N, C-alpha and C positions, 0 to 999 in steps of 0.2 A: 623284172628289176625296176622298171619305171613305176609299177604299182606300189612296190615296197617303199621307194623314195617318196612317193606321193603321201603314203600313210605317215611316214616319219615327219615330213614337212607339216602335215595337218596337225599331228599330235604336238609338235613343237609350238606351232602357232596358237593352238588351244591352251597350252600351259602358260604361254606368255600372256595371253588375254586374261587368264585366271589370276596370274600374279599381278597384273596391272590393276585388275578390279579389286583384288585384295588390298593393294597399296592405297588405292583410292578410298576404299572403305575405312582403312586404318587412319588415313589422313583426315577423313571426315569425322571419324570418331574422336580423334585427338582434338580436332577443332571444337567439337561439341563440348569437350571436357575442359576447354581452356578456362583458366580462372579469371573471372570478371571481378573487377573492383568497382563497387557501387557506393558512391558517396550518399550519405544520409543526412538530411537537414530536417530538424523537427522544431515546430513552434507550438507551444501550449497556448490555446486561446482561453480556456476556462478549466479550472479545477474546482469541482463542486460536489455537493452531497457527500461530504466526508462523514462516514458513519462508522464509528469504532465498535459499536455493538454488533454490527453485521460484518465488520472487517472489510469494508468496501468503499470505493469512491468513484466518481464519474469524471471523465475528461472530455474536452472537445479540443482536437488537435489538428494541425496541418503538417503533412510530411511530403518531402520531395526525395525521390530516388533518382540519382543522376549517374549515367555511365556513358562510355564511348563505344560506339559500334558503327563504323563507316558503312559496312555492308547493309546493316539494318536501315540506316538513314536512306541509303540509295534505294532499297526496296520500297520503303514507305513513300518516298518522293515520286517513284514511278507510278504509284497508285493514287496518291492523294496530293493535291496541290497546296493544301493548307499547311502552315507551320504549327498550328495548334489543333489537336483533334479531340473531340468530345463525343459522348453518346455512342451511337452505333459505329461511327467511324473509328472511335477510340478502340472499341472491342475488336473490330475487323483488323485494324492495324496491328494490335497486340498478338493476334492469332498467327500473323505471318512472320514474327521475329522472336528472337530470344529476348526475354525480359525478366527482371527480378520480381519475386512475389514475397510477401511477408505476412506473418501473423503476430498478434499480440499474445505472447505466451502466458502471461499472468492475467488475462481477462477472464471474467466470470461468465460472459456470454458473447457470442459473435458481435464484432463491432458493426455499427451502422455507418455506412459510407454515404456522405452527403453528395459528393460528386468527385469525378476523376478527370484529369486531362493529360494529354501527351504532347510535349513540345519537341520539335525536331529542329536541330540547328545545322547549318551548312558545314560546320567543322567536325561533324560526326557525333555530336553530343545529343543524347536523348534525356528528357526529364519527365518522370511520371509524378504528377501532383495528386494528392488525395486529402480530402478533409473528412474527418470521421469523428464519431462519438463512441465511447466504450466505457464499460464498467470494469474496474480493476480491483483485484484482491489486495488487501493490505496484509503484508507479512513483515512486520518490523517489531523491534523491541520498544514497548511503550510502558515499561514498569514505572516510570516517573510521572505518568499522567496524573493530574492535569498540567504538570510542569515538564520540562525537558523537551526533546525534539522527536518527531516521527519522520523516518526516512521512507518516502514513498517511491515506488519504482514503476516505470513503464518499460517492459521488456519486449523489444522489437526483435523478432527472430526470422531468419530465412525460412521459407516454406518448402518449396519444391527443389531448391538447389542446395546441395551439401557444401561443406566448407572447402572442399577441394575444387569446387566449380565456381563459387561466388563468396566474396567477403564483403560484409557491410562495414563501411568506413564512416564513422560519425564525424562530420566536419562542422556542424552548426547545431546549437541547442539554445533556445531562448524561451523565456516565460513572458508571454504578452508581446504586444506590438510596440511597446515603449511610449504609448500615448499618455498624456497627462491625466492623472486621476483614474487611470485604468485599474480595475480590480479584477485580477485574474483568479486569485484564490478566494473563493466565496466562503463566508462563515467566519467564526472567530479564530482564524488562522493567519499566520504571516510567513512569507517566504524567507528562510534563513540562508539557504545555500542550494546550489545545483551542480551536478557533475555527471559525467558519462563514463561507463565502463564498456570496453570492447572485449568480448569473450568468444571462445569457441566451446560449445557445450552440446550435450545431447538434449533431445526432446523426449517427452513422455511417450510419444507415438513411435519412437525408434530408439532402441537401446544400443544400437551399433553405430548408426550414422551420426556424424558430427555436423552441426550447423552454426553459422555465424550469428552472434547475438550482439545487440546494442542495448545496454541497460541504462536508461535515462533516469537519474535520481534527482528528486527535489525534496529538500529537507524543510519541514514546516515546524513552527513553534505555536503553541496555543496561547491565545491572548490572555495576559495575566489578569486584567480587570474582569474578564468574563469568568475565569476560574475563581477569582475572589468573590464575585457576587453570587455565583451559582453553587459553589462547593465549600470553599474555606469559611466564609462568613456564616452561612447557615449551620454547618456542623459545629463550628466554634461556639456559636451562640447557644446551641442546644447543650453542649457540655458545660458552658459557663453558667447558664441558668440552673442546670441540674446541680452543679456544685454549690451555687449560692443558696439554693433552697436547702440543701443538705447541711450547709455550714451555719446559716443564720436562723432557720426555722426549727428550733429545738422541739422535740416531741415530748419534752417534759411538761409542756403546756398542751393539754388535750385538744383544744380547738385547732392547733397547727396540723394535727394528723390528717384531717380530711383534705386540706388543700395541698399539703406536702406530698402525700401519696398520690392524690389525684393529679397534681402537677407533674410528677415523674411519669405517670401513665400517659399524660398528654404529650410530654416530650418524646417518649419512646415511639408513640404513634406518629408524631411529627417526623421523626427520623425515618421511619418506614415509608411515609408518604414522600419524603424528599428523595429517597433512594428510587422509588417508583417513578417519580417525575423526571429523574435524570437517567432513566433506563436507556434511552436512545443515545446518550452521550458518554456512557460508561463502557469502556472496552471489556469484552468477554475474553478472558485469557485463562490459561491453565496455571498461572502463577498470580500471586497477589501484587497488584500495582498500588501506588500511593493512595489513590482515592478509595480502594478497597480497604486498606488498613485504617484510614481515617474513619470510615463507617463502622468497622469492627470495634475500634477503640471507643467511639462515641456510644455504640450499643452496649459495650461492657460497662462504661462509666454510668450511663443512665440506668441500665439494668441492675447493677450493684446498688446504686442509690435507692432504687425502688424496693428491692428485696430487703436491704438493711433497714429501710424505713418501716416496712411491715413488721420485721422482727423486733426492732427496738420499741415500736408502739405496743406490740404484744407484751414485751417484757415490762413496760411501764404499767400496763393494765393489770398484769398479774401481781406485780410487786413493785409499787412506785419507789420504795426505798431500797431496792435491791441493786443488782449490778447493771441495770439499764443505763444509768447516768454515766458510769465509767466506760461502758462499751460504746455509748454514743460519742463521748469525748474522744476516745481512741480512734474511732472510725472517721470522725470529723477532721482529725489531723492527718491520718494516713491517706484518705481519699484523694486530696489534691496531689500528694506526692506520687501515688500510684498512677494517676492520670498523666502527670508530667513525665514520669519514667516511661510510660507506654508511648507517648508522643516522641520522646527522644529516641526510643528504640525504632519507631517507624521511620524517622528521618535517617537514622544511621543505616538501617537495613536496606532502604531503598536507594539512597544517594551515595553511600560509601561501601556497603558490604554486599551489594547485589551482583550476582554473576548471571549474565544473560543466558537463558536456556538455549541449548543446541537445537538446531532444526527449525529455526524460525521463531518469531515472536508470539505466535498465537498457538 
């Protein structure tokens, strides 16, 4: 009888120990899955190498991730006396505690980290500071280029912790340090606006898990004088010179033929050279933007003037008293009208009738 009672007591104690162990593990698991709120502070030091032909730009930025974890602070203080940890001490401290990690979701290559620090405060707050450089993809509507605005985005996404475990909370976003004459945006661009969107979204690496995203937007406008000098004035000059030659240099007089036809050939070659010289500044899109339409219209205008000059000159040579004079006069009147009509169509189609393509700007 005593043996039976001993067995019962042993089994009861063993089951109680298992239950306690299970409860402890459950409690630990629940703690591990506790949702952490991480404040995000971002400062843009430089925005440079904006290249619309490759749909990319570079940034130099500083980011702070801030959260509260009293147990983590206690753990770190037991091992390290400093309040600010860098280098090997930083990495060793991070290995012992829960900490947030992020990726730049829309970067074209892994970011280059300049340095990282960890600050520990007595009130249980931890701050991870990182300064980094990254190349970012441009995915925005730029059909009005070289006018209009481009909306560039830096997408900071949680890396190892899903949305049910960690939420990134944007509390600060600034462009530059506020110094006098500080030029954060390099090149012929000006900052027009900035804003932040906080989202929960999937990542390409995981179709089921959801992650916290902070999308930092900064809206830029292209410098008008730069556009005028590089694009509008040269294209306009080519069309104007071509029209003047077509209007005032009548092929009724034989000597005009050589320099009128030669002049149109020179202008169309100038147009191709201009397009080539601006290749790095012209965005490559699957739709026509404003600068594309200007080049197309200029090519049509100069090309038509060249072809009609050849035809009219041939008509004069074959029969000077035939229909050449009336054909030349008719085209001389119609050509400026056609050119103005195409320019009006380009302005209307881009600035008033354009519907942005779905699925991104490129």
